[in-house]
Structures are given as structure tokens and as C-alpha cells.
C-alpha positions as CSV (number, residue, x, y, z in Angstrom):
1,Q,91.7,15.9,-76.8
2,V,89.3,16.5,-74.0
3,Q,88.9,19.5,-71.7
4,L,87.3,19.3,-68.3
5,V,86.5,22.4,-66.3
6,E,85.4,22.1,-62.7
7,S,83.5,24.9,-60.9
8,G,81.5,25.5,-57.8
9,G,84.1,25.2,-55.2
10,G,84.5,27.6,-52.3
11,L,84.5,28.2,-48.6
12,V,81.6,26.8,-46.5
13,Q,80.9,26.1,-42.9
14,A,80.7,22.6,-41.5
15,G,77.2,21.2,-42.2
16,G,76.8,23.3,-45.3
17,S,76.4,22.3,-48.9
18,L,78.2,22.9,-52.2
19,R,77.5,21.8,-55.8
20,L,80.4,21.1,-58.0
21,S,80.1,21.0,-61.8
22,C,82.3,19.6,-64.5
23,A,81.9,20.8,-68.1
24,A,83.4,18.6,-70.8
25,S,84.4,19.5,-74.3
26,G,86.9,18.5,-77.0
27,R,87.5,16.8,-80.3
28,S,87.7,13.4,-78.7
29,F,83.9,13.6,-78.1
30,N,83.3,13.7,-81.9
31,N,83.7,10.0,-82.3
32,R,83.5,8.9,-78.6
33,P,80.8,11.2,-77.2
34,F,80.4,12.3,-73.6
35,K,77.3,10.1,-73.2
36,S,79.5,7.0,-73.8
37,R,82.0,7.7,-71.0
38,T,82.0,7.1,-67.3
39,M,82.8,10.1,-65.2
40,G,84.4,10.2,-61.8
41,W,85.2,12.6,-59.0
42,Y,88.4,12.5,-56.9
43,R,89.9,14.8,-54.3
44,Q,93.3,15.6,-52.9
45,A,93.8,17.1,-49.5
46,P,97.1,18.8,-48.6
47,G,99.8,16.3,-47.9
48,K,97.7,13.4,-49.0
49,E,97.3,11.3,-52.1
50,R,94.4,11.8,-54.5
51,E,91.5,9.7,-53.4
52,F,88.3,8.3,-55.0
53,V,85.1,10.1,-54.2
54,A,82.4,9.0,-56.7
55,T,81.8,7.6,-60.1
56,I,78.8,7.5,-62.5
57,N,78.4,5.4,-65.6
58,A,77.8,6.7,-69.1
59,S,74.0,6.5,-68.9
60,G,73.8,7.8,-65.3
61,G,72.1,4.7,-64.1
62,R,74.9,3.4,-62.0
63,T,76.8,5.2,-59.3
64,Y,79.3,4.3,-56.6
65,Y,80.7,6.3,-53.7
66,A,83.5,6.2,-51.3
67,D,82.4,5.2,-47.8
68,S,83.5,8.5,-46.4
69,V,80.9,10.4,-48.5
70,K,78.1,7.9,-48.9
71,G,74.8,9.3,-47.9
72,R,76.1,12.9,-48.1
73,F,77.3,13.3,-51.7
74,T,75.3,12.7,-54.9
75,V,76.9,12.4,-58.3
76,S,74.8,13.1,-61.4
77,R,75.2,14.0,-65.1
78,D,73.4,15.7,-67.9
79,N,74.5,14.1,-71.2
80,A,72.6,16.7,-73.2
81,K,74.9,19.4,-71.8
82,N,78.1,17.3,-71.4
83,T,78.2,18.0,-67.7
84,A,78.6,16.1,-64.5
85,S,77.9,17.3,-61.0
86,L,78.7,16.5,-57.4
87,E,76.2,17.6,-54.8
88,M,77.8,17.7,-51.4
89,N,75.7,18.0,-48.3
90,S,76.5,17.9,-44.6
91,L,80.1,18.9,-45.3
92,K,82.8,18.2,-42.8
93,P,86.2,19.8,-42.3
94,E,87.8,16.6,-43.5
95,D,86.1,17.1,-46.9
96,T,88.5,20.0,-47.5
97,A,90.5,19.3,-50.6
98,V,90.9,20.1,-54.3
99,Y,88.2,18.2,-56.2
100,Y,88.9,16.9,-59.6
101,C,86.6,15.3,-62.3
102,G,87.9,12.7,-64.6
103,V,86.6,11.0,-67.7
104,R,87.2,7.4,-68.8
105,P,87.7,6.1,-72.3
106,A,84.4,5.4,-74.2
107,F,82.3,2.2,-73.6
108,V,83.9,1.0,-70.4
109,G,82.3,0.7,-66.9
110,L,82.7,2.5,-63.6
111,G,86.2,3.6,-62.6
112,F,87.6,3.1,-59.1
113,E,91.3,3.7,-59.7
114,E,92.9,7.0,-60.7
115,S,94.6,5.2,-63.6
116,D,91.2,4.2,-65.0
117,Y,90.7,7.8,-66.1
118,E,91.9,9.2,-69.4
119,Y,91.5,13.0,-68.8
120,W,91.3,15.2,-65.8
121,G,90.2,18.7,-65.0
122,Q,92.3,21.3,-63.3
123,G,90.5,21.0,-60.0
124,T,88.4,23.3,-57.8
125,Q,89.1,24.0,-54.1
126,V,86.6,23.1,-51.4
127,T,87.3,24.4,-47.9
128,V,85.1,23.5,-45.0
129,S,85.6,25.5,-41.8
130,S,84.7,24.1,-38.4
């Protein structure tokens, strides 16, 4: 099993910044370590489906972003600490959502579909006021 715990959400004014973190742990990392797994961030706004935000490959050398956040959000990871982060700048009210991190099975590439991910965190709320 894998446990993912998001943190860093909160209430911020439009134009502000937040940094989300995702801490990963669990027995599944014993044979398939965190550093072998692509991570992703998704979000779900009230009344809407969960949508892709960003993904980062196992080494951290490749990233991909949704058009809606490109240039404002930055995904990163620290494989020594089994963590992934999402730096969010120039936040807009439409960024308001619950943000989730997900982890893919080991030794596969970037993930763009929700079904690509094997485990999910419980989510952290981000609210951007206008």
C-alpha cells in the first residue's frame, strides 16, 4: 500500500501564491521506490469533474502542465524525501478546488488520465478569493 498526504492548502487572495506538498510513504515503496514513480496533481472544483493539473516523471526531468496553469504553476519533487510539490503563483478564483496528488505504478511515464494513477491522497482545499 501507499499513503499520500497533501498539505499546504488554504485561503488566499487573487494574485497570491501557495505551495502544496505531497508526502508519500508505504510498503509498496520497498520494491518499487518513490524515485521510480511518476507523480501527478489533479484538482476538483465544486460541481465539476476532477481535472489534470500537472505531472512530473520519476527523475523530475520531465514535466507537463494543463494549459490553464501553464506559466503560473510549477511541479517539482524531492526523491530523497519522498515528496512532491506544486508551487502555485498568480492564483485566480477559478483555481479554487480540492487538489489531489497521485502516484503512478513504477517505471512508467507521465500520466495524463486520472486512471493512469494507482494511489491518491485525500486532498487539500485551495480557495482563492477575488
